[in-house]
C-alpha positions as a Markdown table, in Angstrom:
| # | Residue | x | y | z |
|---|---|---|---|---|
| 1 | Met | 85.3 | 101.7 | 154.3 |
| 2 | Ser | 86.1 | 98.2 | 153.0 |
| 3 | Ala | 84.7 | 96.9 | 149.8 |
| 4 | Pro | 81.0 | 95.9 | 149.9 |
| 5 | Thr | 80.3 | 92.2 | 150.6 |
| 6 | Arg | 77.2 | 90.4 | 149.5 |
| 7 | Thr | 75.2 | 87.8 | 151.3 |
| 8 | Arg | 72.7 | 85.6 | 149.6 |
| 9 | Ser | 69.4 | 84.9 | 151.4 |
| 10 | Gly | 66.8 | 83.2 | 149.3 |
| 11 | Asn | 66.8 | 84.9 | 145.9 |
| 12 | Gln | 67.9 | 88.3 | 147.2 |
| 13 | Phe | 71.3 | 89.8 | 147.9 |
| 14 | Leu | 72.0 | 92.1 | 150.7 |
| 15 | Asp | 75.1 | 94.3 | 150.3 |
| 16 | Arg | 77.0 | 96.1 | 153.1 |
| 17 | Asp | 76.1 | 99.6 | 151.8 |
| 18 | Thr | 72.4 | 98.7 | 151.8 |
| 19 | Leu | 72.6 | 97.3 | 155.3 |
| 20 | Ile | 74.2 | 100.5 | 156.6 |
| 21 | Ala | 71.6 | 102.7 | 154.8 |
| 22 | Val | 68.7 | 100.6 | 156.3 |
| 23 | Ala | 70.3 | 100.8 | 159.7 |
| 24 | Ala | 70.7 | 104.6 | 159.4 |
| 25 | Asp | 67.1 | 104.9 | 158.3 |
| 26 | Leu | 66.0 | 102.9 | 161.3 |
| 27 | Ala | 68.0 | 105.2 | 163.6 |
| 28 | Asp | 66.3 | 108.2 | 162.0 |
| 29 | Thr | 62.8 | 106.7 | 162.5 |
| 30 | Asn | 63.1 | 105.0 | 165.9 |
| 31 | Gly | 66.0 | 106.9 | 167.6 |
| 32 | Trp | 69.7 | 106.3 | 167.8 |
| 33 | Ser | 69.5 | 104.7 | 171.2 |
| 34 | Glu | 66.9 | 102.2 | 169.9 |
| 35 | Leu | 69.2 | 100.8 | 167.2 |
| 36 | Thr | 70.0 | 97.1 | 167.7 |
| 37 | Met | 71.3 | 94.3 | 165.5 |
| 38 | Ser | 68.1 | 92.4 | 165.9 |
| 39 | Lys | 66.0 | 95.4 | 164.8 |
| 40 | Val | 68.3 | 95.9 | 161.7 |
| 41 | Ala | 68.0 | 92.1 | 160.9 |
| 42 | Glu | 64.2 | 92.4 | 161.1 |
| 43 | Ala | 64.2 | 95.4 | 158.8 |
| 44 | Val | 66.2 | 93.6 | 156.1 |
| 45 | Asp | 64.4 | 90.3 | 156.7 |
| 46 | Arg | 67.5 | 88.3 | 157.7 |
| 47 | His | 68.6 | 86.3 | 160.7 |
| 48 | Val | 70.8 | 88.5 | 162.9 |
| 49 | Ser | 73.7 | 86.1 | 162.5 |
| 50 | Ser | 73.9 | 86.9 | 158.7 |
| 51 | Leu | 74.6 | 90.6 | 159.5 |
| 52 | Tyr | 78.0 | 89.7 | 160.9 |
| 53 | Ser | 79.3 | 88.9 | 157.4 |
| 54 | His | 79.0 | 92.6 | 156.7 |
| 55 | Val | 79.8 | 94.3 | 160.1 |
| 56 | Asp | 81.7 | 93.1 | 163.1 |
| 57 | Asp | 79.2 | 94.2 | 165.8 |
| 58 | Leu | 76.8 | 97.0 | 166.7 |
| 59 | Asp | 79.7 | 99.4 | 167.5 |
| 60 | Ala | 81.1 | 98.9 | 164.0 |
| 61 | Leu | 77.7 | 99.4 | 162.5 |
| 62 | Arg | 77.3 | 102.6 | 164.4 |
| 63 | Arg | 80.7 | 103.8 | 163.2 |
| 64 | Asp | 79.6 | 103.0 | 159.6 |
| 65 | Ile | 76.4 | 105.1 | 160.1 |
| 66 | Ala | 78.5 | 108.0 | 161.4 |
| 67 | Leu | 80.7 | 107.8 | 158.2 |
| 68 | Leu | 77.5 | 107.7 | 156.1 |
| 69 | Ala | 76.1 | 110.7 | 157.9 |
| 70 | Val | 79.3 | 112.8 | 157.7 |
| 71 | Thr | 79.6 | 112.0 | 154.0 |
| 72 | Glu | 76.0 | 112.9 | 153.3 |
| 73 | Leu | 76.2 | 116.1 | 155.3 |
| 74 | Gly | 79.3 | 117.0 | 153.4 |
| 75 | Asp | 77.4 | 116.6 | 150.1 |
| 76 | Val | 74.6 | 118.8 | 151.5 |
| 77 | Val | 76.8 | 121.6 | 152.7 |
| 78 | Arg | 78.8 | 121.6 | 149.4 |
| 79 | Glu | 75.6 | 121.7 | 147.4 |
| 80 | Ala | 74.2 | 124.5 | 149.5 |
| 81 | Ser | 77.3 | 126.7 | 149.0 |
| 82 | Ile | 77.6 | 126.2 | 145.2 |
| 83 | Gly | 76.9 | 129.5 | 143.3 |
| 84 | Arg | 76.5 | 131.5 | 146.6 |
| 85 | Ser | 78.8 | 133.8 | 148.5 |
| 86 | Gly | 78.8 | 135.9 | 151.7 |
| 87 | Ala | 75.7 | 136.0 | 153.8 |
| 88 | Asp | 73.7 | 134.2 | 151.2 |
| 89 | Ala | 76.1 | 131.2 | 151.4 |
| 90 | Leu | 76.2 | 131.1 | 155.2 |
| 91 | Thr | 72.4 | 131.2 | 155.4 |
| 92 | Ala | 72.0 | 128.5 | 152.8 |
| 93 | Ile | 74.6 | 126.3 | 154.7 |
| 94 | Ala | 72.9 | 126.8 | 158.0 |
| 95 | Glu | 69.5 | 126.0 | 156.6 |
| 96 | Ala | 70.8 | 122.9 | 154.8 |
| 97 | Glu | 72.3 | 121.6 | 158.0 |
| 98 | Arg | 69.0 | 122.3 | 159.8 |
| 99 | Asp | 67.0 | 120.5 | 157.1 |
| 100 | Phe | 69.4 | 117.5 | 157.3 |
| 101 | Ala | 69.0 | 117.4 | 161.1 |
| 102 | Arg | 65.3 | 117.5 | 160.8 |
| 103 | Ala | 65.1 | 114.7 | 158.2 |
| 104 | His | 67.9 | 112.6 | 159.8 |
| 105 | Pro | 68.0 | 112.8 | 163.6 |
| 106 | Gly | 69.6 | 109.3 | 163.9 |
| 107 | Arg | 72.3 | 110.1 | 161.4 |
| 108 | Met | 73.0 | 113.4 | 163.3 |
| 109 | Ala | 73.2 | 111.5 | 166.6 |
| 110 | Ala | 75.7 | 109.1 | 165.0 |
| 111 | Leu | 77.8 | 112.0 | 163.6 |
| 112 | Arg | 77.8 | 113.9 | 166.9 |
| 113 | Gly | 78.7 | 110.8 | 168.9 |
| 114 | His | 81.7 | 110.1 | 166.6 |
| 115 | Leu | 83.2 | 113.6 | 166.6 |
| 116 | Gly | 85.8 | 113.0 | 169.3 |
| 117 | Val | 86.9 | 109.6 | 168.1 |
| 118 | Asp | 90.3 | 109.2 | 166.5 |
| 119 | Asp | 89.1 | 108.0 | 163.1 |
| 120 | Pro | 91.1 | 109.3 | 160.1 |
| 121 | Glu | 88.4 | 108.3 | 157.5 |
| 122 | Phe | 85.8 | 110.2 | 159.5 |
| 123 | Arg | 88.0 | 113.2 | 159.8 |
| 124 | Thr | 88.7 | 113.2 | 156.0 |
| 125 | Gln | 84.9 | 113.2 | 155.4 |
| 126 | Ala | 84.4 | 115.9 | 158.0 |
| 127 | Leu | 86.8 | 118.2 | 156.1 |
| 128 | Arg | 84.3 | 118.1 | 153.2 |
| 129 | Ile | 81.8 | 119.9 | 155.6 |
| 130 | Ala | 84.5 | 122.4 | 156.8 |
| 131 | Gln | 86.0 | 123.4 | 153.4 |
| 132 | Pro | 83.0 | 125.2 | 151.9 |
| 133 | Ile | 82.3 | 127.0 | 155.2 |
| 134 | Arg | 85.9 | 128.1 | 155.5 |
| 135 | Leu | 86.0 | 129.3 | 151.9 |
| 136 | Val | 82.9 | 131.5 | 152.5 |
| 137 | Leu | 84.3 | 132.8 | 155.8 |
| 138 | Gly | 87.6 | 133.7 | 154.0 |
| 139 | Ser | 85.6 | 135.7 | 151.5 |
| 140 | Phe | 84.9 | 138.2 | 154.3 |
| 141 | Gly | 88.6 | 139.1 | 154.3 |
| 142 | Leu | 89.5 | 137.1 | 157.4 |
| 143 | Asn | 93.0 | 135.7 | 157.8 |
| 144 | Glu | 93.6 | 132.0 | 158.5 |
| 145 | Gln | 93.4 | 132.3 | 162.3 |
| 146 | Gln | 90.2 | 134.4 | 162.1 |
| 147 | Val | 88.6 | 131.9 | 159.7 |
| 148 | Ala | 89.4 | 129.1 | 162.2 |
| 149 | Ile | 87.7 | 131.0 | 165.0 |
| 150 | Ala | 84.8 | 132.1 | 162.9 |
| 151 | His | 84.3 | 128.5 | 161.7 |
| 152 | Arg | 84.1 | 127.2 | 165.3 |
| 153 | Val | 81.7 | 129.9 | 166.3 |
| 154 | Phe | 79.5 | 129.5 | 163.2 |
| 155 | Ser | 79.4 | 125.7 | 163.6 |
| 156 | Ala | 78.7 | 125.9 | 167.3 |
| 157 | Thr | 75.9 | 128.4 | 166.7 |
| 158 | Val | 74.2 | 126.3 | 164.1 |
| 159 | Arg | 74.7 | 123.0 | 166.0 |
| 160 | Gly | 73.2 | 124.7 | 169.1 |
| 161 | Leu | 70.1 | 125.6 | 167.2 |
| 162 | Ile | 69.6 | 122.2 | 165.7 |
| 163 | Glu | 70.5 | 120.0 | 168.7 |
| 164 | Pro | 68.1 | 117.3 | 169.8 |
| 165 | Gly | 65.6 | 118.7 | 172.3 |
| 166 | Thr | 64.9 | 121.8 | 170.2 |
| 167 | Pro | 61.6 | 121.7 | 168.3 |
| 168 | Leu | 63.3 | 122.0 | 164.9 |
| 169 | Gly | 60.0 | 122.6 | 163.2 |
| 170 | Thr | 58.4 | 125.9 | 164.2 |
| 171 | Ala | 58.6 | 129.3 | 162.5 |
| 172 | Asp | 60.3 | 130.6 | 165.6 |
| 173 | Asp | 63.1 | 128.2 | 165.1 |
| 174 | Asp | 63.6 | 129.3 | 161.6 |
| 175 | Ile | 63.6 | 132.9 | 162.6 |
| 176 | Ala | 66.1 | 132.2 | 165.4 |
| 177 | Leu | 68.4 | 130.5 | 162.8 |
| 178 | Gln | 68.1 | 133.4 | 160.4 |
| 179 | Ala | 68.7 | 136.0 | 163.1 |
| 180 | Ser | 71.8 | 134.1 | 164.3 |
| 181 | Val | 73.3 | 134.0 | 160.9 |
| 182 | Thr | 72.5 | 137.7 | 160.3 |
| 183 | Leu | 74.1 | 138.6 | 163.6 |
| 184 | Phe | 77.1 | 136.5 | 162.7 |
| 185 | Val | 77.5 | 138.1 | 159.3 |
| 186 | Thr | 77.2 | 141.6 | 160.9 |
| 187 | Ala | 80.1 | 140.7 | 163.1 |
| 188 | Leu | 82.1 | 139.4 | 160.2 |
| 189 | Gln | 81.5 | 142.5 | 158.2 |
| 190 | Ser | 82.4 | 144.9 | 161.0 |
| 191 | Gly | 86.1 | 144.2 | 160.4 |
| 192 | Asn | 86.7 | 143.5 | 164.1 |
| 193 | Trp | 86.7 | 139.7 | 164.1 |
| 194 | Pro | 89.2 | 138.5 | 166.7 |
| 195 | Thr | 92.4 | 136.6 | 166.1 |
| 196 | Leu | 93.9 | 134.0 | 168.5 |
């Protein structure tokens, strides 16, 4: 991310990071598909043309929101894993991801939409999500190949339970997440986790 720029409008300054955070909050509130430059300009009380001193266009702003989201989720996952191990750590990580998705649906849409893009900065931040998960998985005695498989399965399971279109708010959803993590941990502890 380039260094923040500041634009003066009246007696207030708007910096790039604030603009991205406001846009991300708008996406969370109104929906990812509803995000436009004019709506962001209205939210920060600026003329839309002044936003272009901070971002090139809507696509660039969307990429910046994806970077913000992957960075924030990396912090959430790391925090959830601190001081925990094994099943407790995996449960805490899954619940933290679920809570983040509930609170930030626009950010999650940005993150998901950017997963296949060739973006080294995004990939570097995404590693911050992967590293704590892989460390926990390795603690079950898995080798490197098995950790890679387990990580894919764990992430796909959690993502599948927190995807848009799922209610994300009922007790049944919480039970399903807990049951999935329990089943996953049972498979890990069985000693028969597959290798490529």
